[in-house]
N, C-alpha and C positions, 0 to 999 in steps of 0.2 A: 389734415384738412382743417381749414379755418372754421371758427364757429359761425353758425347761421345767424343772419340778421332777421329778426322777427317782423320787421317792417317791410321786407321785400319778399316777393313770391319765391318759394323754394325752387321752382323750375328755373327761373331767371338766374338765381344764384348758381345752380348747377351748370347751366349753359355757359355762364361767364367763366366758371372755373375750367370747364372743358376747353373753351376757346383760348384761355390763357395758357393751357398746357400744349395746345395744338394750333399754333398760329397759321401754319400752312393750310390746315383744314378750314380754318375761319376764312382765309383768303379765297380758297376754292369755293366755299359755300356762298360767299358774297358775290363772286364772279358769276356763279350759276344762277343766283337769284336775280342779279342784274340782267343777265342774258334772257332769262325767262320774262322779266318785266318788259324788256325792249321788244321781244318777239310778240308778246301779248298786245302791247300798245301799237306796234306797227301793224299787226293784223286788224286791230280795231280801226286804225286810221285808214287802212285800205278799204274797209267796208262802210265807213261812215264819214260824213262831212257836214259842216255847217255852211249852208249857202245863203247868200244875201240876195233878196229879190229886188230888182230895180224897176220892175214893171208895174204899172197900176192895175194890171188885169187880175192880180190876186191881192186880197186885203192884208196879206202877211208880209213882213219885210225879212223875216228870218225863218229858214226851213231846215230842220234836221233831216238829213238824207241817209237812208239805209240802202246801200248799193246792192245788197243781197236780197232785199225785199222782193216779194212777188206781188205785182199790182193786182188789185181787185176793184170791183165796182165801188165808186165813191172815194177811192184813194186819190191822194195828190201824187202825181208823178212828175218827175223831171226828165226831160228828154232833149236830145239834140235835134233841132229842126232840120228838115231837108233843105238842100241848097236850091234856091230859086231866085230869079231876078227880082221878083216882088219882095221877098224877104231881105235881099241885099239892099234894095232901095230904102227899106224901112229900118233895118237894123245894122247895116254895114256888112263888110266882108267877114267879120269875125263875130257872127251872132253868138250870143251866150245861150246856154241851155234854157228851155222854156219850162215853166211849171203850170200844169193844168189838172183838172179833175177827170178821173176816168168815169165817163157816163155810159159807155157801152163796152162789153167784153166779147170775146170770140163766141160766135153763135147767135148773138143778138142781131135783130133786124133794124137797120137804120133806113128811115124814109124821110122824104122832104116834100112839103106842099107849101107854096107861096113863101118860100125861103125859111119856113119853120122846120126844124129838124126834130124827128121823133125817134126814140129808141124803144122798140117793142110797143109802139103805139102811144107812148108817153111823150109829150112835148118837152124838149130839153134845151133848145137854143134857137134863136132867130138870127139868121145871117144878114149882114148889111150888103147893100149893092155896091158900095165903093169904099175904099180905104180912107184913112185920114188924109192921104195925099191926093184923093180924088180918083184913084185908079180903080177900074172895075174889078170886082172880086168874083172869080168863078166859084161855083158851089162845089163842096167836097163830095166824097163818095157816098153812095147809098147802097143798100143791099145787105147781105149777111156779112158780119165782120169776120174776116179770116182768122184762122188759128194764130195765136201769138201776137195779135194786133188789138188796138183799142180805139174807141171813139172818145176824144177828149175835148173838153171845153171849159170855159168859166162863165160866170154870170156877167162879166164886164162886156159892154157893148163893143169895145174896140179890140177885144182879144182875138189874136190870130190862133186858130185852133182847127179841129177837124171839120168845122163848118165850111172851110175853104179848101179848094184844090191845092193850094200852095203848101198846106200841111197834110191833109188827108188822114188816112189811118196812121196811127203811131204804132209801129211794130217793135218787138223786143230788142232788136239790135240798136234801136235809137234810144231806148230807155236807159237813163243813167241810174235811176233808183226810185224808191218810194219815199215821199217826203212826209213829214209831220210838221205842221206849223208850230213855231216856237214863240214868235212875237208878231 
């Protein structure tokens, strides 16, 4: 065995000597480590994404998305909006996912008076009468939020959200994930 180099860690020297004697094992170890790295990063990519926000209804332009996250009150969620002629006229036939804050969760009571929406008696959002294109906006649902659904909105006055019938409750099948503002 070659003399040890006092400037290098002993473990590193021993591993180098082992792999020099067993190149086939070194190859299999490298392939195994590579496969492990690829499976780890692909799983991470399946559960996470960086999304760019093009809408003025949120003050953030970059959102880190956790697809496995469970939304809660106050969380930012990203969801696929329901199909409607109103949304098609405003956003086109390929509307991108929407990002909104969860203001109400299953079991909360949503009420409306004079276009002001309340969650459990607390005012959360005022609904407009017409869209930016001048179309009348029907009010969204009221009552107890069903299991697996959310009342979502933002502070932006032109936000399309649960205040309006075209969006309504946002339910789990529509939710892409829970977001965290990055920038």
